[in-house]
C-alpha positions in Angstrom: 7.6 5.8 2.4 9.9 2.8 3.4 12.5 1.9 1.1 12.6 -1.8 -0.1 16.1 -3.5 -0.5 15.7 -4.8 -4.3 19.4 -4.5 -5.4 21.1 -2.0 -7.7 19.1 -1.6 -10.5 15.1 -2.0 -9.3 13.5 0.4 -7.0 10.9 -0.5 -4.3 9.1 0.9 -1.3 6.5 0.2 1.1 3.9 2.8 2.0 2.7 4.1 5.4 -0.4 5.7 6.3 1.5 8.9 5.8 3.4 11.3 8.2 0.9 13.0 10.5 -2.2 10.8 9.5 -4.8 11.1 12.3 -5.4 7.8 14.2 -7.5 5.0 12.6 -11.3 5.1 14.2 -14.6 3.6 13.9 -15.4 7.3 12.5 -12.2 7.3 10.3 -11.4 3.8 9.4 -9.2 5.0 6.3 -7.5 7.6 7.7 -4.2 8.3 6.2 -3.2 7.4 2.7 -5.6 4.3 1.9 -4.3 2.7 -1.5 -7.2 0.0 -1.8 -10.5 0.2 -3.7 -12.2 -3.0 -2.3 -12.5 -1.9 1.5 -15.5 0.7 1.2 -13.5 3.8 1.0 -14.4 6.6 -1.6 -13.3 5.6 -4.9 -12.4 9.1 -5.8 -10.1 9.5 -2.9 -8.5 6.3 -3.5 -7.8 7.4 -6.8 -6.2 10.7 -5.7 -4.0 8.4 -3.4 -2.7 6.1 -5.9 -1.9 9.0 -8.4 0.2 10.7 -5.2 1.9 7.7 -4.9 2.8 7.5 -8.3 4.0 10.9 -8.6 6.1 10.1 -5.4 7.9 7.4 -7.4 8.1 9.5 -10.6 5.2 7.6 -12.4 2.1 8.4 -14.2 3.2 12.0 -15.6 1.1 13.4 -18.1 2.4 13.4 -21.8 2.3 16.1 -24.4 -1.0 14.5 -25.9 -2.6 14.6 -22.4 -2.1 10.8 -21.7 -0.3 9.7 -18.7 2.7 7.6 -18.8 2.7 3.9 -17.6 2.2 3.6 -13.6 1.8 0.8 -11.3 -0.2 -2.4 -12.2 -2.5 -3.8 -9.5 -4.0 -7.2 -8.4 -7.5 -8.1 -7.4 -6.2 -10.2 -4.4 -8.2 -13.5 -3.7 -5.8 -15.2 -1.2 -4.6 -17.8 -3.9 -1.4 -19.0 -5.4 -2.2 -17.6 -8.9 0.6 -15.5 -10.7 -0.2 -13.1 -13.4 1.8 -11.3 -15.9 1.8 -7.4 -15.5 -0.1 -5.8 -18.4 -1.4 -2.1 -18.9 -4.7 -1.3 -17.2 -7.3 0.9 -18.3 -9.0 0.9 -14.7 -9.7 -1.5 -11.5 -11.8 -3.5 -13.7 -8.7 -4.6 -15.8 -6.8 -5.9 -12.5 -6.5 -9.5 -12.9 -7.6 -12.0 -9.8 -4.2 -13.2 -8.8 -2.0 -13.1 -5.7 1.3 -12.4 -7.6 2.2 -9.8 -10.5 5.1 -10.3 -12.6 6.8 -7.8 -14.8 9.6 -8.1 -17.3 10.9 -5.1 -19.2 13.0 -7.2 -21.5 12.3 -6.3 -25.0 9.8 -8.5 -26.8 9.9 -9.3 -30.5 7.4 -6.7 -31.1 8.7 -3.5 -32.7 7.8 -1.3 -31.4 7.6 -2.8 -28.0 4.3 -3.0 -26.6 3.4 -0.8 -23.8 3.8 -2.3 -20.4 3.5 -0.9 -16.9 6.4 0.9 -14.9 5.9 -1.4 -11.8 3.8 -3.8 -9.7 1.8 -3.3 -6.6 0.5 -5.3 -3.8 -1.9 -4.2 -1.1 -2.0 -5.4 2.7 -3.3 -4.6 6.1 -1.6 -7.6 8.0 -0.5 -10.1 5.3 2.8 -10.5 3.9 3.8 -8.0 1.2 6.6 -9.4 -0.8 8.6 -7.6 -3.3 11.4 -9.5 -5.4 13.7 -8.3 -8.0 16.2 -9.6 -10.5 19.6 -8.6 -9.9 19.6 -6.4 -13.2 16.1 -5.1 -12.1 14.7 -5.9 -15.6 12.2 -8.8 -13.7 10.2 -7.6 -10.7 7.1 -9.2 -9.0 4.8 -8.0 -6.1 3.2 -10.8 -3.8 0.5 -10.8 -1.5 1.1 -13.8 0.8 -1.5 -14.4 3.5 -2.0 -17.5 5.4 -3.6 -19.2 2.7 -1.7 -17.9 -0.3 1.7 -18.8 1.8 0.4 -22.4 2.5 -0.8 -22.9 -1.1 2.7 -21.9 -2.5 2.2 -18.4 -4.0 6.0 -17.6 -3.0 7.2 -20.6 -4.7 5.2 -20.0 -7.8 6.1 -16.1 -7.9 10.0 -17.3 -7.8 9.5 -19.9 -10.5 7.5 -17.4 -12.9 10.7 -15.1 -12.6 12.8 -18.0 -13.4 10.7 -18.7 -16.6 11.5 -15.1 -17.7 15.4 -15.5 -17.2 15.9 -14.6 -13.5 18.2 -16.9 -11.5 16.5 -17.4 -8.3 20.0 -17.4 -6.7 20.1 -13.7 -8.1 17.0 -12.4 -6.6 16.6 -9.8 -3.9 13.6 -10.3 -1.7 12.3 -7.5 0.5 9.4 -8.6 3.2 7.2 -5.7 4.3 5.2 -4.9 7.2 3.1 -7.7 8.3 1.5 -8.9 11.5 4.0 -10.6 13.7 4.1 -14.0 15.1 3.9 -12.4 18.6 0.3 -10.9 17.8 -1.2 -13.3 15.0 -3.2 -15.4 17.5 -5.1 -18.3 16.0 -6.8 -21.4 17.0 -4.6 -24.4 18.0 -5.8 -26.5 15.2 -5.3 -23.9 12.7 -1.7 -23.4 13.8 -1.1 -27.0 13.9 -2.7 -27.6 10.3 -0.3 -24.8 9.0 2.9 -25.8 10.9 2.0 -29.5 9.2 2.5 -27.6 5.7 5.0 -25.0 6.5 6.9 -25.7 10.1 8.7 -22.4 9.9 5.4 -20.2 10.5 4.4 -22.0 13.9 4.6 -19.5 16.8 3.6 -18.5 20.2 1.8 -15.1 20.7 3.0 -12.8 23.6 0.1 -14.0 25.5 1.4 -17.7 25.3 -1.3 -19.0 22.9 -1.1 -20.4 19.4 0.2 -18.1 16.5 1.3 -17.9 12.8 4.3 -16.1 11.8 3.7 -15.7 8.2 6.6 -13.7 7.3 8.8 -16.7 8.6 7.0 -19.2 6.4 7.6 -16.8 3.3 11.4 -16.5 4.2 11.8 -20.2 4.6 9.9 -20.8 1.3 12.1 -18.0 -0.5 15.5 -20.0 0.8 14.1 -23.3 -0.3 13.3 -22.0 -3.6 17.0 -20.8 -3.7 16.7 -17.1 -3.0 19.6 -15.9 -0.8 19.2 -12.0 -0.3 16.2 -11.8 1.8 15.7 -8.5 3.9 13.2 -8.6 6.6 13.1 -5.7 8.7 10.3 -7.2 10.9 7.8 -4.2 11.0 4.5 -5.5 12.6 1.2 -3.9 11.4 -0.8 -4.9 14.6 1.9 -3.1 16.9 2.9 -0.1 14.6 0.0 2.5 14.2 1.9 3.8 10.9 0.2 0.9 9.3 -3.4 -0.4 8.6 -4.1 -3.6 10.6 -7.3 -5.3 9.9 -6.5 -7.7 12.7 -6.3 -4.5 15.2 -9.0 -2.2 13.5 -11.3 -4.3 11.6 -12.7 -2.1 8.6 -9.8 -0.3 7.7 -7.3 0.9 4.7 -4.5 -1.1 3.0 -0.7 0.0 2.5 1.1 -0.7 -0.6 4.4 -2.5 -1.7 5.5 -1.5 -5.0 8.5 -2.8 -7.2 9.6 -0.6 -10.2 11.2 -2.5 -13.0 14.5 -1.4 -14.7 14.7 -0.7 -18.5 16.8 -3.1 -20.5 17.8 -3.3 -24.1 18.0 -7.1 -23.8 15.7 -9.8 -25.4 12.9 -11.5 -23.2 
């Protein structure tokens, strides 16, 4: 796993396909640690991979009663600007149709506090996985920013949702994870021009000299306009780096994950 820079209290990571994973191929499109249920992989295999991830993060341990402690909350990602509050999930059918999940650990008025997930997750194989955390770690978000979602405002919507829970945008930490870079994401000229008219920062030229899009650059620009000052963008390219799944490179394939874990608090939401 790759660490995500989310400040002094929250924890976050981006997964890879796993050390020693065999190459992705037509015969083995999900080779490695695929964490997505919607891509055609065996559901039981994906379930084991998700439990493996949660165990690595110290989540989902069994209690004395045989139940599991809270783990990650997931989304059914639909390339939208929809933001959902993270809630406990009994299974994949409970995942909301959204492209941003926001989670707060600030106590509600309920006594005892209602159960909540320990963190939020986003799945990608070229789109931008964005993790956000308040400085005190008590509000976090996981955002799926593809071309459509970025242009439609999912980044700004996620920041606004966190602000509505008391997180100051100027105090947020943002970590942009592995995604296809502008030098590799080739698109038709008309698509590039239409996207650039809405978000100028995303316009790019590929290494082949053709029109391209840099979605991560668009995400970073929108974060800055929303008042976010701490933005970490290591620049891993899913298309170039075979540690990651890439839909553009391989077609049918798996998904890596970005996960943000919320910090506990005794405050009031």
